C-alpha positions as CSV (number, residue, x, y, z in Angstrom):
1,M,21.5,-41.5,-18.4
2,N,21.7,-45.1,-19.6
3,Y,20.7,-46.9,-16.4
4,R,20.2,-50.3,-18.1
5,E,23.9,-50.5,-18.8
6,L,24.8,-49.1,-15.4
7,E,22.7,-51.7,-13.6
8,K,25.0,-54.4,-15.2
9,Q,27.9,-52.8,-13.2
10,I,26.4,-53.4,-9.7
11,G,29.2,-54.9,-7.6
12,S,32.0,-53.8,-10.0
13,S,34.5,-50.9,-9.9
14,L,33.9,-47.6,-11.6
15,R,36.0,-44.5,-12.3
16,L,34.4,-41.1,-11.6
17,R,34.7,-38.1,-13.9
18,P,35.2,-35.4,-12.8
19,Y,37.7,-36.9,-10.4
20,A,36.8,-36.7,-6.7
21,V,39.1,-34.4,-4.8
22,I,40.6,-35.2,-1.4
23,E,41.0,-32.2,1.0
24,A,43.2,-33.1,3.9
25,A,42.5,-30.0,6.0
26,R,41.3,-26.4,5.7
27,G,43.3,-24.7,3.0
28,V,45.4,-27.8,2.4
29,S,44.7,-30.5,-0.2
30,L,46.1,-33.8,-1.5
31,S,46.0,-35.2,-5.0
32,P,42.7,-36.0,-6.6
33,H,41.1,-39.4,-5.6
34,E,42.2,-41.7,-8.5
35,G,41.1,-44.9,-6.9
36,A,38.1,-47.0,-7.8
37,W,34.5,-46.6,-6.6
38,H,32.4,-49.7,-6.2
39,L,28.8,-49.5,-7.4
40,K,26.8,-50.9,-4.4
41,A,23.3,-50.1,-5.4
42,I,21.0,-48.2,-7.8
43,G,17.8,-46.7,-6.4
44,A,14.7,-46.6,-8.6
45,R,12.3,-44.1,-7.0
46,P,13.8,-41.6,-7.0
47,R,16.8,-42.5,-9.1
48,S,20.1,-42.6,-7.2
49,V,23.4,-44.5,-6.9
50,T,25.4,-45.5,-3.9
51,L,29.2,-45.9,-4.3
52,L,31.9,-47.2,-2.0
53,S,35.5,-45.9,-2.2
54,D,38.4,-48.4,-2.2
55,Q,40.2,-46.0,0.1
56,A,39.8,-46.7,3.9
57,G,37.9,-44.1,5.9
58,V,35.9,-42.6,3.0
59,A,32.2,-42.5,3.7
60,P,29.8,-44.0,1.1
61,L,28.8,-41.7,-1.7
62,A,25.1,-41.3,-2.4
63,L,24.2,-39.4,-5.6
64,P,20.8,-38.4,-6.8
65,G,20.0,-39.3,-10.4
66,D,20.0,-35.7,-11.6
67,L,23.7,-35.5,-10.9
68,L,24.5,-38.5,-13.1
69,Q,25.4,-37.6,-16.7
70,H,26.5,-40.7,-18.6
71,F,27.9,-44.2,-18.1
72,Q,30.8,-44.8,-20.5
73,S,31.6,-48.5,-21.1
74,P,33.4,-50.3,-19.7
75,N,33.8,-48.5,-16.4
76,T,33.5,-44.7,-16.3
77,L,30.7,-42.7,-14.7
78,W,30.5,-39.1,-15.8
79,L,28.8,-36.8,-13.2
80,R,27.2,-33.3,-13.2
81,C,28.9,-32.5,-9.9
82,Q,32.3,-32.2,-8.2
83,V,32.8,-34.5,-5.2
84,T,35.2,-33.3,-2.5
85,I,36.2,-35.7,0.3
86,T,37.0,-33.7,3.5
87,T,37.9,-34.6,7.0
88,S,34.3,-34.1,8.1
89,G,32.6,-36.0,5.2
90,I,31.8,-35.7,1.6
91,E,30.7,-32.4,-0.1
92,I,29.0,-32.2,-3.5
93,E,29.1,-29.1,-5.7
94,G,26.6,-29.1,-8.6
95,I,28.0,-28.1,-12.0
96,S,25.6,-26.4,-14.3
97,G,25.3,-27.4,-17.9
98,H,26.7,-30.4,-19.8
99,I,30.2,-31.5,-18.9
100,G,32.0,-32.0,-22.2
101,R,30.6,-31.6,-25.7
102,H,30.7,-33.9,-28.7
103,R,33.8,-33.6,-30.8
104,G,31.8,-32.0,-33.7
105,E,30.1,-29.4,-31.6
106,G,32.9,-27.1,-30.6
107,L,36.6,-26.3,-30.4
108,F,39.1,-28.3,-28.4
109,R,38.8,-26.7,-25.0
110,I,39.0,-26.8,-21.2
111,D,35.6,-26.9,-19.5
112,L,36.5,-27.5,-15.8
113,P,37.3,-26.0,-13.4
114,A,34.4,-23.7,-14.3
115,T,35.6,-21.1,-11.7
116,T,38.8,-19.0,-12.0
117,Q,39.7,-19.6,-8.4
118,S,40.7,-22.7,-6.4
119,H,42.1,-23.3,-2.9
120,L,43.4,-26.7,-3.9
121,E,47.1,-27.4,-4.5
122,W,46.3,-30.1,-7.1
123,T,43.1,-29.9,-9.2
124,P,41.7,-32.1,-12.0
125,V,41.2,-30.4,-15.4
126,H,38.5,-31.6,-17.8
127,G,37.8,-30.7,-21.4
128,S,36.0,-31.6,-24.6
129,A,36.1,-31.7,-28.4
130,A,39.6,-33.3,-28.4
131,P,40.9,-34.4,-31.8
132,A,40.6,-38.1,-32.6
133,D,43.4,-40.5,-31.7
134,R,45.5,-37.9,-29.8
135,R,47.2,-37.8,-26.4
136,I,46.5,-34.8,-24.3
137,L,49.2,-33.0,-22.2
138,V,48.4,-30.1,-19.9
139,F,50.7,-27.3,-19.0
140,T,50.5,-24.0,-17.1
141,R,51.9,-20.6,-17.8
142,L,52.6,-18.6,-14.8
143,V,52.4,-14.9,-15.5
144,R,55.9,-13.4,-16.2
145,Q,57.4,-16.9,-15.8
146,R,58.0,-20.1,-17.8
147,L,55.7,-22.8,-19.1
148,W,55.3,-25.8,-16.7
149,L,54.3,-29.2,-18.1
150,Q,52.1,-31.2,-15.8
151,P,52.7,-34.9,-15.0
152,G,51.0,-37.5,-17.1
153,E,49.0,-37.6,-20.3
154,V,45.4,-38.7,-21.0
155,E,43.3,-40.0,-23.9
156,A,39.9,-38.7,-24.8
157,D,36.8,-40.9,-24.9
158,Q,34.9,-41.5,-28.1
159,D,33.0,-38.2,-27.8
160,G,36.1,-36.2,-27.4
161,R,35.8,-35.7,-23.6
162,W,39.0,-35.9,-21.6
163,A,40.0,-35.6,-17.9
164,H,43.5,-34.9,-16.6
165,P,43.8,-35.8,-12.9
166,R,46.5,-33.5,-11.6
167,V,47.4,-29.9,-12.3
168,N,49.7,-28.3,-9.7
169,L,48.7,-24.9,-8.2
170,H,51.4,-24.8,-5.5
171,A,52.2,-21.1,-6.1
172,S,49.5,-18.8,-5.0
173,Q,49.4,-16.6,-8.1
174,E,47.7,-16.1,-11.4
175,R,48.3,-18.7,-14.1
176,Y,46.8,-19.9,-17.4
177,V,46.1,-23.6,-18.1
178,Y,46.4,-25.1,-21.6
179,A,45.7,-28.5,-23.1
180,L,48.0,-29.7,-25.9
181,A,46.9,-32.6,-28.2
182,V,49.5,-34.6,-30.2
183,A,49.8,-38.0,-31.7
184,P,50.8,-40.8,-29.3
185,E,54.2,-41.2,-31.1
186,S,54.9,-37.5,-30.7
187,V,54.4,-37.4,-26.9
188,P,58.2,-37.9,-26.1
189,L,59.2,-35.1,-28.5
190,A,56.6,-32.7,-27.2
191,R,57.7,-33.3,-23.6
192,S,61.3,-32.6,-24.5
193,L,60.4,-29.1,-25.7
194,F,59.5,-28.0,-22.2
195,G,62.4,-26.6,-20.3
196,P,63.5,-23.6,-18.3
197,D,64.1,-21.6,-21.5
198,L,60.5,-22.1,-22.7
199,T,58.7,-18.9,-21.5
200,S,55.9,-18.3,-24.0
201,V,53.2,-20.3,-25.8
202,V,54.3,-18.7,-29.1
203,D,57.7,-20.2,-28.7
204,L,56.2,-23.6,-28.0
205,Q,54.1,-23.4,-31.1
206,Q,57.1,-22.5,-33.2
207,R,59.1,-25.4,-31.8
208,L,56.3,-27.9,-32.5
209,R,56.0,-26.7,-36.1
210,A,59.7,-26.7,-36.6
211,S,59.8,-30.4,-35.5
212,G,57.0,-31.3,-37.9
213,T,54.6,-32.2,-35.1
214,H,50.9,-32.0,-35.8
215,F,49.2,-30.6,-32.7
216,A,46.1,-28.8,-31.4
217,L,46.2,-26.2,-28.6
218,S,43.2,-25.2,-26.5
219,E,42.3,-21.7,-25.5
220,P,43.8,-20.8,-22.1
221,K,41.9,-21.1,-18.9
222,L,42.6,-18.6,-16.2
223,L,43.0,-20.2,-12.8
224,N,44.2,-18.7,-9.5
225,R,45.0,-20.4,-6.2
226,I,43.7,-18.6,-3.2
227,A,44.5,-19.0,0.4
228,D,41.1,-19.8,1.9
229,P,38.9,-22.7,0.7
230,L,35.6,-22.0,-1.0
231,H,32.7,-23.7,0.6
232,V,30.0,-24.1,-2.0
233,T,26.8,-25.9,-1.5
234,L,24.8,-27.8,-4.0
235,S,22.4,-25.5,-5.9
């Protein structure tokens, strides 16, 4: 963790990755917290950071140094944990291993959520090894149904890590999540290919090739929405 660079950000606003998630009530969730976090202080012994949300009513977030992964200039702090804002306070779930890999160390992939189950209606999705200079779209394939393109698009950092803020899990059923990387100028065309008649990933690949679009497609990530929330403590 490059604390020397992070210390220069005291008093400024940072983005957290993974996105913090806001849980409105038991079994009910809102969109991920996409607002800024203000770096209030950095502790030296032991290492820690204190962050303040720009959203009213959210308690200060204190993170020990071993949950900090990397500060990415100019304003992104990558964590080794998932932060969930609940009605009773802030919960922290440790994530084992390295979040994201360098572009040259693996295939374009989805890394998080690490679990195959979530009680959230909206969940952030993170990945790594994205192709250079591409925009990343995320879509879901509900079993025995069509492909659903998720709102928004994202760009990877210099190491190929990327974070999409909002994948909808409204239906409580099994689905697969995919990431699609295309050139910035190809985003409108790629979006236009998703419609009620698009029911398979093979069909999507055929349409992209027929249009002359260069693309990369991640392996699918299985994700189910379940009725009851999972209360996981930091391990």
